C-alpha positions in Angstrom: 0.0 0.0 0.0 1.3 3.4 -0.9 0.2 6.5 1.1 0.8 10.1 -0.1 1.1 12.6 2.8 0.7 16.4 2.3 0.5 19.3 4.7 0.5 23.0 4.9 0.0 23.7 1.2 -1.5 27.1 1.9 -3.2 27.8 -1.5 -0.5 26.4 -3.8 -2.8 24.7 -6.3 -0.1 24.0 -8.8 2.2 22.2 -6.4 -0.6 20.0 -5.1 -1.7 19.2 -8.7 1.9 18.3 -9.6 2.2 16.0 -6.7 -1.1 14.3 -7.3 -0.2 13.6 -10.9 3.3 12.4 -10.0 2.0 10.1 -7.3 -1.2 9.0 -9.1 -0.5 5.4 -8.1 -1.0 6.2 -4.4 -3.7 4.1 -2.7 -4.5 6.8 -0.1 -3.9 10.5 0.2 -3.7 12.2 3.6 -3.6 15.9 3.9 -2.7 17.2 7.3 -4.4 20.6 7.1 -3.9 24.2 6.0 -4.9 23.4 2.4 -8.7 23.2 2.1 -8.9 25.5 -0.9 -6.6 23.6 -3.1 -7.9 20.2 -1.9 -11.5 21.3 -2.7 -10.3 22.2 -6.2 -8.4 18.9 -6.6 -11.6 17.0 -5.6 -13.3 18.5 -8.6 -10.3 17.9 -10.9 -9.5 14.3 -9.9 -12.7 12.2 -9.7 -11.0 9.2 -8.0 -9.7 11.4 -5.1 -12.7 11.4 -2.8 -12.6 7.7 -2.2 -8.9 7.8 -1.1 -8.6 11.2 0.6 -8.4 11.8 4.4 -8.2 15.4 5.4 -7.8 16.9 8.9 -8.4 20.6 9.6 -5.4 22.9 10.2 -5.4 26.1 12.1 -5.7 28.2 8.9 -8.6 26.2 7.5 -12.1 27.8 7.4 -15.1 27.0 5.4 -13.8 23.5 4.6 -16.0 21.5 2.2 -13.7 18.5 2.0 -15.8 15.5 3.0 -15.6 14.2 6.6 -13.3 16.9 7.8 -12.0 16.3 11.4 -9.5 17.7 13.8 -7.8 14.4 13.8 -8.4 11.1 12.2 -7.7 7.4 13.0 -7.1 5.3 9.9 -6.9 1.6 10.0 -4.4 0.0 7.5 -3.5 -3.4 6.3 -1.1 -5.6 8.3 -2.5 -4.3 11.6 -1.1 -0.8 11.3 -3.1 2.2 12.5 -2.5 5.9 11.9 -3.2 8.9 14.1 -3.4 11.9 11.7 -3.5 15.4 13.1 -2.5 18.9 12.0 -0.7 19.3 15.3 -1.7 22.8 16.4 -4.0 21.6 19.1 -1.3 19.4 20.6 1.2 22.3 20.7 -1.4 24.4 22.5 -1.1 21.8 25.3 2.6 22.5 25.4 4.2 19.4 23.8 3.9 16.8 21.1 4.2 14.2 23.9 0.4 14.4 24.2 0.0 13.4 20.6 2.3 10.3 21.1 0.3 9.4 24.3 -2.9 9.6 22.4 -1.5 7.5 19.6 -0.5 4.8 22.0 -3.9 5.0 23.8 -5.7 4.6 20.5 -3.5 1.7 19.3 -1.7 3.6 16.6 1.8 2.8 15.5 2.1 5.7 12.9 1.7 9.3 13.9 1.3 12.0 11.2 1.3 15.7 11.9 1.8 19.0 10.1 1.7 22.6 11.3 5.4 23.2 12.0 6.4 23.2 8.2 9.5 21.1 9.3 10.0 17.7 7.8 10.4 14.9 10.4 10.7 11.1 10.1 11.7 9.1 13.1 10.9 5.8 14.8 10.6 6.1 18.5 9.4 3.6 21.1 7.3 1.6 18.6 5.9 4.7 16.8 6.7 6.0 13.3 6.5 9.8 13.6 6.2 11.7 10.4 5.7 15.3 9.4 5.7 15.7 5.6 6.9 19.3 5.7 5.3 21.9 3.6 4.8 22.1 -0.2 4.7 25.9 0.0 6.4 27.4 3.0 9.1 25.1 4.4 10.7 26.5 7.5 13.6 24.1 7.8 15.8 25.6 5.1 15.1 22.6 2.8 13.1 22.5 -0.4 9.3 22.2 -0.4 8.4 18.5 0.1 5.8 15.8 0.9 6.1 12.3 2.2 5.3 8.8 1.0 4.8 5.8 3.1 4.9 2.2 1.7 3.3 -0.5 3.8 3.7 -4.2 3.2 3.7 -7.4 5.2 7.5 -6.8 5.5 7.1 -3.5 7.3 6.9 0.3 6.8 9.1 2.6 4.7 8.6 6.3 4.9 10.5 8.9 2.9 10.4 12.6 2.0 10.2 13.7 -1.6 11.5 17.2 -2.5 9.3 19.2 -4.9 11.8 20.4 -7.5 11.0 23.7 -9.1 
């Protein structure tokens, strides 16, 4: 299973369109917030997208019409894996991402996806894969705009960042 992860696209329609075309073999698309305008446009442009899209609200989202929009989402995957997907801003308000990791464990998740910081992140810690795809529009880590791809098979999980080359 191939999962495309986007976050913090902040109105960059062309970048989102480029990524969706380049990764058209993705089985699932997860957007971690702050991109409702471009995702609403992509839903009209790509008729297969609604069946495979999960979208969580970001702190800059308003008037979202993306179906089933939530503050966070729990996504069951093959091979017994489970995702906690959140934008992350509500966890930071509580002072630490440790709360997000505690919630993931409590909910039986082994993959934690978050956005908001615009910093790419990919670690494995105490049984949890923790991934921030970075930002397609406004990276704050001095690296190129990017997104993430997760491949899941019976052999395990492989997560990587993909730079959006201009």
